[in-house]
C-alpha positions in Angstrom: -156.9 125.1 -104.1 -153.6 124.2 -103.6 -151.3 123.0 -106.2 -149.6 119.7 -105.6 -146.1 120.9 -104.7 -147.5 123.1 -102.5 -149.6 120.6 -100.8 -146.5 118.6 -100.4 -144.3 121.5 -98.9 -147.2 121.5 -96.2 -146.8 118.3 -95.5 -143.3 118.2 -94.8 -143.7 121.3 -92.7 -146.4 119.3 -90.8 -144.3 116.6 -90.4 -141.1 118.8 -88.9 -143.3 120.6 -86.9 -143.9 116.9 -84.7 -140.7 114.7 -85.5 -138.6 113.4 -83.0 -134.7 112.3 -82.6 -136.2 108.5 -82.4 -138.4 108.9 -85.7 -135.8 110.3 -87.7 -133.7 107.3 -86.5 -136.6 104.7 -87.6 -136.0 102.7 -90.9 -138.2 103.2 -93.7 -137.9 100.9 -97.0 -137.0 102.3 -100.2 -139.5 103.2 -103.0 -137.7 101.5 -105.8 -135.6 99.0 -103.5 -138.3 98.2 -100.9 -135.8 95.2 -99.5 -133.3 97.9 -98.7 -134.3 100.3 -96.0 -133.2 104.0 -94.9 -133.6 105.8 -92.0 -136.3 108.8 -91.8 -133.6 111.6 -91.9 -132.2 110.1 -95.4 -135.0 110.5 -96.7 -135.8 113.9 -95.4 -132.2 114.6 -97.1 -133.3 113.3 -100.6 -136.5 115.9 -100.1 -134.4 119.0 -99.2 -132.0 118.2 -101.7 -134.4 118.0 -104.1 -136.1 121.6 -103.2 -132.9 122.8 -103.1 -132.0 122.1 -106.7 -135.5 123.4 -107.6 -135.2 126.9 -105.8 -131.2 126.7 -107.7 -133.0 126.0 -111.3 -135.7 128.5 -110.6 -133.7 131.2 -109.6 -130.8 130.4 -112.3 -133.9 130.7 -115.2 -135.1 134.1 -113.9 -132.1 135.4 -113.5 -131.4 134.5 -117.5 -134.7 135.8 -118.5 -133.5 139.5 -116.9 
């Protein structure tokens, strides 16, 4: 069984395989402030930034162990 992170990565990959410029421009409510909206592209930037930081810290921690 896949762990939650792997499942979420698969979801993003599936989304990116079919995304269109029109969909990227569509507004979506912000979870912590539903009365405000951001385009889907901005939401993806948040996901990519989080993934990048996760990789950066994981790599740093592995380097520290060696």
